[in-house]
C-alpha positions in Angstrom: -68.7 47.0 -7.8 -68.6 45.5 -3.9 -66.1 43.9 -2.1 -67.1 41.1 -0.6 -64.0 38.6 0.4 -62.6 39.9 3.3 -59.5 42.9 3.6 -57.3 39.6 5.0 -57.3 38.0 2.1 -53.8 39.5 0.9 -52.9 39.2 4.2 -53.8 35.3 4.4 -52.3 34.7 0.6 -49.4 36.3 0.4 -47.9 37.6 3.7 -48.2 34.1 5.8 -46.8 31.6 2.9 -43.5 34.4 2.4 -42.8 34.4 5.9 -43.7 30.7 6.6 -41.4 29.6 3.4 -38.8 31.9 4.4 -38.9 31.2 8.3 -39.2 27.4 8.5 -37.5 27.3 5.2 -34.6 28.7 7.3 -35.0 26.5 9.9 -35.0 23.7 7.8 -31.9 24.5 6.6 -29.9 25.1 9.6 -31.5 21.9 10.7 -30.0 20.0 8.0 -26.7 21.6 7.9 -26.5 21.5 11.8 -27.7 18.2 13.0 -26.5 15.0 13.3 -29.3 13.0 13.6 -30.9 11.7 10.5 -34.6 11.0 12.3 -34.7 15.1 13.1 -33.7 16.2 9.8 -35.7 13.8 7.9 -38.5 15.0 10.2 -37.9 19.1 9.3 -37.6 18.2 5.7 -40.5 16.4 5.9 -43.1 18.7 8.3 -41.8 22.0 5.6 -42.1 19.5 2.8 -45.9 19.1 4.1 -46.4 22.2 5.2 -46.0 23.8 1.5 -48.7 20.8 0.1 -50.9 22.0 3.0 -50.3 26.2 2.0 -50.3 25.3 -1.6 -54.1 23.5 -1.1 -55.4 26.3 1.1 -54.0 29.8 1.3 -52.8 30.1 -2.2 -56.3 29.2 -3.2 -58.1 32.0 -2.1 -59.5 35.0 -4.0 -60.4 38.1 -3.6 -64.0 38.9 -5.0 -66.3 41.4 -5.7 -70.0 41.6 -6.9 -72.4 43.8 -8.6 -75.8 42.9 -9.6 -74.5 41.5 -12.6 -71.2 40.2 -12.4 -68.8 38.2 -10.2 -65.2 39.8 -10.3 -62.7 37.4 -9.4 -58.8 38.9 -9.0 -55.8 36.5 -7.8 -54.2 39.9 -7.2 -52.1 39.1 -10.2 -54.6 37.9 -13.1 -58.5 39.5 -12.9 -61.8 38.2 -14.4 -65.3 39.0 -14.6 -67.9 36.4 -14.9 -72.1 37.1 -15.4 -74.1 35.9 -12.8 -75.8 34.0 -15.2 -72.6 31.6 -15.1 -72.7 31.2 -11.6 -74.0 28.2 -10.3 -73.9 28.1 -6.8 -72.1 29.5 -4.1 -72.0 27.2 -1.2 -70.5 28.3 2.6 -68.3 26.4 4.7 -68.3 26.8 8.5 -64.8 26.5 10.2 -64.2 26.7 13.7 -62.4 30.2 13.8 -63.8 31.4 9.9 -65.7 30.7 7.0 -65.5 30.0 2.9 -67.3 30.5 0.5 -66.9 28.6 -2.8 -68.2 29.9 -6.1 -68.7 27.4 -8.6 -69.1 28.1 -12.4 -71.6 26.4 -15.0 -68.6 25.7 -16.9 -64.8 26.4 -15.9 -63.5 29.6 -16.4 -59.9 31.1 -15.8 -59.7 30.1 -12.4 -60.8 26.5 -13.0 -64.9 25.3 -12.2 -64.6 26.5 -8.5 -63.2 29.5 -6.9 -62.7 29.7 -3.0 -62.4 33.0 -0.8 -63.3 33.9 2.4 -66.2 36.5 2.4 -66.6 39.5 5.1 -68.9 39.4 7.4 -70.6 42.6 7.3 -70.0 43.3 3.5 -71.0 39.3 1.9 -74.4 40.2 3.9 -74.8 43.7 2.8 -74.7 42.2 -0.6 -76.8 39.7 -0.3 -79.5 42.2 1.7 -79.9 44.4 -1.4 -79.7 41.7 -4.4 -82.4 39.2 -2.7 -83.3 37.8 -6.0 -79.5 36.9 -6.6 -79.4 35.0 -3.0 -82.8 33.0 -3.7 -81.0 31.6 -7.0 -76.8 31.1 -5.6 -77.1 30.1 -2.5 -79.2 26.6 -1.8 -80.8 26.1 1.2 
């Protein structure tokens, strides 16, 4: 079994949201209790709520992924599941400005849903596909 997601997944998934919620939450709470400016208070509260929504739909959805010649192992650090490669329909890559993501699409919904997103490790991910070209041709659309 070979890890193909980045080591920073734990940092992105747990540490950034925890620190963001704690520190920005404290700043929002301080603003709500200390400021008389209603616009500032509502702006801070809306910014805090909006940032929680953005965190939920981005970094909270990241998974750690490991693969071998017959299965994909996916974890959210609390639950671990194994999906045979035959159950994987495709793996789609998206490039952003500073990083890239990969999304595993299953043929039928699994325990984490039909899609699972992870940030691939550049070296480990490429090494896996070099050693398994038969799966790359099948799973990664051109």
